[in-house]
Structure formats: C-alpha cells, structure tokens
C-alpha positions as CSV (number, residue, x, y, z in Angstrom):
1,M,6.6,-35.7,-34.4
2,T,7.2,-33.2,-31.6
3,L,3.8,-31.6,-32.3
4,F,2.2,-35.0,-31.9
5,Y,3.8,-35.6,-28.6
6,I,2.8,-32.1,-27.4
7,L,-0.8,-32.7,-28.3
8,L,-0.8,-36.2,-26.8
9,A,0.7,-34.9,-23.5
10,S,-1.7,-31.9,-23.4
11,A,-4.7,-34.2,-23.9
12,A,-3.4,-36.7,-21.3
13,A,-2.7,-34.1,-18.7
14,T,-6.1,-32.4,-19.2
15,F,-8.5,-35.2,-19.9
16,L,-7.1,-37.8,-17.6
17,S,-7.2,-35.3,-14.7
18,I,-10.8,-34.4,-15.6
19,G,-11.7,-38.0,-15.7
20,L,-10.1,-38.7,-12.3
21,A,-11.7,-35.6,-10.8
22,A,-15.1,-36.8,-12.1
23,V,-14.6,-40.2,-10.4
24,V,-13.6,-38.5,-7.2
25,S,-16.1,-35.7,-7.0
26,L,-19.1,-37.6,-8.5
27,G,-18.3,-40.8,-6.6
28,R,-17.2,-41.7,-3.1
29,L,-13.5,-41.3,-3.3
30,S,-13.2,-37.8,-1.7
31,R,-10.6,-39.1,0.7
32,L,-8.2,-39.1,-2.2
33,V,-8.3,-35.3,-2.5
34,D,-6.2,-34.6,0.6
35,K,-3.5,-37.0,-0.6
36,L,-3.5,-35.6,-4.1
37,V,-3.1,-32.0,-2.8
38,S,-0.1,-33.0,-0.7
39,F,1.5,-34.9,-3.6
40,S,0.7,-32.1,-6.1
41,A,2.4,-29.5,-4.0
42,G,5.6,-31.5,-3.9
43,M,5.5,-32.3,-7.6
44,L,4.9,-28.7,-8.6
45,L,7.7,-27.4,-6.4
46,G,10.1,-30.1,-7.5
47,S,9.3,-29.6,-11.1
48,A,9.7,-25.8,-10.9
49,L,12.9,-25.7,-8.9
50,L,14.6,-28.8,-10.2
51,H,13.5,-28.8,-13.8
52,L,12.1,-25.6,-15.3
53,L,14.4,-23.0,-13.7
54,P,17.6,-25.0,-14.3
55,E,16.7,-25.6,-17.9
56,S,16.0,-21.9,-18.5
57,L,19.5,-21.1,-17.2
58,H,21.2,-23.9,-19.1
59,M,19.8,-22.4,-22.3
60,G,22.2,-19.5,-21.9
61,A,19.8,-16.8,-20.5
62,D,21.2,-14.3,-18.1
63,F,20.7,-15.3,-14.5
64,H,19.3,-11.9,-13.4
65,D,16.9,-11.8,-16.4
66,I,15.5,-15.3,-15.4
67,T,15.1,-14.4,-11.7
68,A,13.4,-11.1,-12.7
69,T,11.1,-13.1,-14.9
70,L,10.4,-15.4,-12.1
71,L,9.5,-12.5,-9.8
72,A,7.4,-10.9,-12.4
73,G,5.5,-14.1,-12.9
74,L,4.8,-14.5,-9.2
75,L,3.6,-10.9,-8.9
76,G,1.6,-11.3,-12.1
77,F,-0.2,-14.4,-11.0
78,F,-1.0,-12.7,-7.6
79,M,-2.5,-9.7,-9.5
80,L,-4.5,-11.9,-11.8
81,E,-5.9,-13.8,-8.8
82,R,-6.8,-10.5,-7.0
83,L,-8.7,-9.3,-10.1
84,S,-10.5,-12.6,-10.3
85,L,-11.5,-12.5,-6.7
86,L,-12.8,-9.0,-7.1
87,R,-15.1,-10.1,-9.9
88,H,-16.4,-13.3,-8.4
89,D,-18.6,-14.0,-5.4
90,H,-17.7,-17.1,-3.5
91,H,-20.8,-17.5,-1.4
92,H,-22.4,-20.9,-1.3
93,E,-25.8,-22.1,-0.2
94,H,-25.7,-23.3,3.4
95,D,-22.4,-21.6,4.1
96,G,-23.5,-20.2,7.4
97,H,-23.9,-16.7,6.2
98,H,-27.3,-15.1,6.1
99,H,-28.1,-14.2,2.5
100,P,-31.5,-13.8,0.9
101,H,-33.0,-17.1,-0.1
102,G,-31.8,-18.1,-3.6
103,H,-29.1,-15.4,-3.7
104,D,-26.2,-17.8,-3.7
105,A,-27.8,-20.1,-6.3
106,A,-28.2,-17.1,-8.6
107,V,-24.7,-16.0,-8.1
108,A,-23.3,-19.5,-8.5
109,G,-25.3,-19.8,-11.8
110,R,-23.5,-16.8,-13.3
111,G,-20.2,-17.9,-11.7
112,G,-20.5,-21.3,-13.3
113,Y,-20.1,-19.9,-16.8
114,S,-17.4,-17.5,-15.7
115,L,-15.6,-20.5,-14.3
116,L,-15.8,-22.3,-17.6
117,V,-14.2,-19.3,-19.4
118,G,-11.4,-19.1,-16.9
119,S,-10.8,-22.9,-17.1
120,T,-10.5,-22.7,-20.9
121,V,-7.9,-19.9,-20.6
122,H,-6.1,-21.9,-17.9
123,A,-6.1,-25.0,-20.1
124,F,-4.7,-23.0,-23.0
125,A,-1.9,-21.7,-20.8
126,D,-1.1,-25.3,-19.7
127,G,-0.9,-26.4,-23.3
128,V,1.6,-23.6,-24.0
129,L,3.7,-24.6,-21.0
130,I,3.8,-28.2,-22.2
131,A,4.8,-27.1,-25.7
132,A,7.6,-25.0,-24.3
133,A,8.9,-27.9,-22.2
134,F,8.8,-30.3,-25.2
135,Q,10.8,-27.7,-27.3
136,V,13.7,-28.3,-24.8
137,D,13.4,-32.0,-24.3
138,S,10.8,-34.7,-24.7
139,F,11.3,-36.0,-21.2
140,L,11.1,-32.5,-19.7
141,G,7.8,-32.2,-21.6
142,I,6.5,-35.4,-20.0
143,V,7.5,-34.3,-16.5
144,T,5.9,-30.9,-17.0
145,A,2.7,-32.6,-18.2
146,A,2.7,-34.9,-15.2
147,A,3.1,-31.9,-12.9
148,I,0.3,-30.1,-14.5
149,A,-1.9,-33.2,-14.3
150,T,-1.3,-33.6,-10.6
151,H,-2.4,-30.1,-9.7
152,E,-5.3,-30.2,-12.2
153,V,-7.1,-33.0,-10.3
154,P,-7.8,-31.0,-7.1
155,Q,-8.7,-28.0,-9.2
156,Q,-11.0,-29.9,-11.5
157,I,-12.7,-31.4,-8.4
158,G,-13.4,-27.9,-7.2
159,N,-14.7,-27.0,-10.7
160,F,-17.2,-29.9,-10.6
161,F,-18.6,-28.8,-7.2
162,V,-19.0,-25.2,-8.4
163,L,-20.8,-26.3,-11.6
164,L,-23.1,-28.7,-9.7
165,N,-23.9,-25.9,-7.3
166,S,-24.6,-23.7,-10.3
167,G,-27.4,-26.0,-11.4
168,F,-25.5,-28.1,-13.9
169,S,-26.3,-31.8,-14.1
170,K,-23.5,-34.3,-13.6
171,A,-23.4,-35.2,-17.3
172,R,-23.5,-31.5,-18.3
173,A,-20.7,-30.6,-15.8
174,L,-18.5,-33.4,-17.1
175,G,-19.2,-32.4,-20.8
176,F,-18.4,-28.7,-20.2
177,N,-15.2,-29.6,-18.3
178,L,-14.1,-31.8,-21.2
179,L,-14.9,-29.0,-23.7
180,T,-12.9,-26.4,-21.7
181,G,-10.0,-28.9,-21.4
182,S,-9.7,-28.9,-25.2
183,G,-8.1,-25.4,-24.8
184,A,-4.9,-27.3,-23.8
185,L,-4.7,-28.8,-27.3
186,V,-5.1,-25.3,-28.9
187,G,-2.5,-23.9,-26.5
188,G,-0.1,-26.8,-27.3
189,A,-0.4,-26.3,-31.0
190,L,0.0,-22.6,-31.0
191,G,2.8,-22.8,-28.5
192,Y,4.7,-25.2,-30.7
193,F,4.5,-23.0,-33.8
194,A,5.1,-19.7,-31.9
195,L,8.1,-20.9,-30.0
196,A,9.6,-22.5,-33.1
197,Q,9.6,-19.0,-34.6
198,A,10.7,-17.2,-31.5
199,G,13.1,-19.7,-29.7
200,G,14.8,-16.8,-27.8
201,W,11.7,-16.5,-25.7
202,L,11.8,-20.1,-24.6
203,P,13.9,-19.7,-21.4
204,F,11.6,-17.0,-20.2
205,V,8.5,-19.0,-20.9
206,L,10.0,-21.8,-18.8
207,A,10.7,-19.3,-16.0
208,V,7.0,-18.1,-16.2
209,A,6.0,-21.8,-16.0
210,A,8.1,-22.2,-12.9
211,S,6.6,-19.2,-11.3
212,N,3.1,-20.6,-12.1
213,F,4.0,-23.9,-10.4
214,I,5.5,-22.2,-7.3
215,Y,2.6,-19.8,-7.0
216,I,0.0,-22.5,-7.1
217,A,1.9,-24.7,-4.6
218,L,2.5,-21.9,-2.1
219,S,-0.7,-19.8,-2.4
220,D,-3.3,-22.5,-3.0
221,L,-2.2,-26.1,-2.2
222,I,-0.1,-25.6,0.9
223,P,-2.7,-23.3,2.6
224,Q,-5.2,-26.1,1.9
225,L,-2.9,-28.6,3.7
226,H,-2.7,-26.2,6.7
227,A,-6.5,-26.0,6.7
228,Q,-6.8,-29.8,6.6
229,A,-4.4,-30.1,9.5
230,D,-6.3,-27.6,11.5
231,S,-9.6,-29.4,10.9
232,H,-8.1,-32.6,12.3
233,H,-6.5,-30.8,15.3
234,H,-8.6,-32.9,17.7
235,G,-7.8,-36.6,17.4
236,G,-6.3,-37.0,13.9
237,Q,-3.6,-34.4,13.8
238,S,-0.8,-36.8,14.6
239,R,-1.5,-38.9,11.4
240,A,-1.9,-35.8,9.2
241,A,1.3,-34.4,10.7
242,W,3.4,-37.1,9.1
243,L,1.2,-38.1,6.1
244,Q,1.1,-34.7,4.4
245,P,4.8,-34.0,4.5
246,S,5.5,-37.6,3.4
247,L,3.4,-37.3,0.3
248,M,4.8,-33.9,-0.4
249,L,8.3,-35.2,-0.2
250,L,7.3,-38.1,-2.4
251,G,6.3,-35.6,-5.1
252,V,9.6,-33.7,-4.7
253,L,11.5,-37.0,-4.8
254,L,9.9,-38.1,-8.0
255,A,10.7,-34.8,-9.6
256,A,14.3,-35.1,-8.4
257,I,14.6,-38.7,-9.8
258,A,13.2,-37.5,-13.1
259,T,15.8,-34.7,-13.2
260,R,18.7,-37.0,-12.7
261,F,17.3,-39.3,-15.4
262,L,16.8,-36.4,-17.8
263,H,20.4,-35.2,-17.4
264,G,21.9,-38.6,-17.4
265,H,23.5,-38.3,-14.0
C-alpha cells in the first residue's frame, strides 16, 4: 500500500505541477508566477528545516553525520549546477546581445533536448525523495510531495518557455514535459524497493533532500524575488515589499502547522 501512495504522490506532484505550469505559461496567468515563487521558497525552507532534518535526527543518526551530509549536499548541488551552466548556453533571441542571426534559435534547439534529459533526471530524484519521506511516515510523504510540487510549478513554466523558444509546438512541449515527468514514478518505485533493503541510508537521504530544498530556495527562488523587487523599484516596490515576505511566511507557516500535526503536538 505504501508503494501505491508513493506512486500516487509522485504522479500528483509532477503532473499537477506540469498542468498548472501549462495553464500559466500557455495562457494569461503569468502574474501567478511571482506569488508561486514566494510561496515555494517558504514551503521549501519550512519543509527542509522543520520536517526533513528533524526526522533524519529522530531516526537515530549522528548529529555530525547529518550536518556533514547536509553540507555535502549543498556543495554537491552547487557543483552540479556549475557543470550544467558550463555545458549550456542561455542566450535567447531578442535578449539585447548581438549574436549572428539564428544563432540563439539553433542553440536553443539543442538546449531543448538537453533540458528534457535534465528534467527527467530531476523528476527521478524527486520520486526518490518522496519515497524516502513515505518510508518514514505517510504524512511526511504528503508534505514532501507538496513542497516538491510548489517549486516544480515555476521551474516547469521556465521549461515551457525554453521548449517553445527551441521550436517546439505548445502541444509537443506539453507532451514532452509529461513524458519527462514520468521519471518521478520510476524514481518513486526504485526508491521504495532500494530503501526497503537499505533502511540505514534513510536518514541521509532525508538530509540530502533537505539540502536540495534549501539550495533551490536560497540559490534560485530568493534571487528571483530580489530581481522582481528591483524591477518594481519605481512605483510598485512598496506592495512587493510586503507581499513577497507575506507569501513566503505563509509557506513556512503551512510547513510548521503540518509538522505539529505530524508529531501530534
């Protein structure tokens, strides 16, 4: 039954986020993106620091081993991102830089397929993280899936724009995103069986999951919020100044409430 819940949560976290991202990016709801980024940052930080890390320690793992794993995870994700940036060109047509005509479209075309490979691997990892959380507690699995879904929406919106810029039709971009999202189901199933055989690794998998959430929030989402605030510096900054922190705190608050509910306090 646990495997069924893992697959259901993995599918929901991935496919619902892709569906919402499609509605936003292919429709006229782009204003939701800013709000989703703020909420996602809070949800990820709250889930990592109030759920995943405490659970890894409650399972009896040594405190120093867990913090070392957390640090290794943060450094590892930084290195992976550096390698990815070195291998991908992020120019876009009409970006203000003077490239030969058609250069950006050609680069984007190659980058679109690279993006799909990376998205599949990312979805697979999300499935493993959801499986690890469900191995501890079903409610923790649900919270982890919810945290993954909230940060997947802004990311999937970015994926849609890259694929459309790469020459994909809207239907084809949606279809390929759904296909790569199935990696979460594979990751969830393999994670379930692997962690059932190697339960001693579970606290460290949770610590890596926490480092993943923290890294995404601090290196990706929060810088986006700063950029949004800077773009509204003239005229709209006062509203953004309170709206962004409020939505972020809402994400943290929901994670905190879920934590108290999970532990029966």
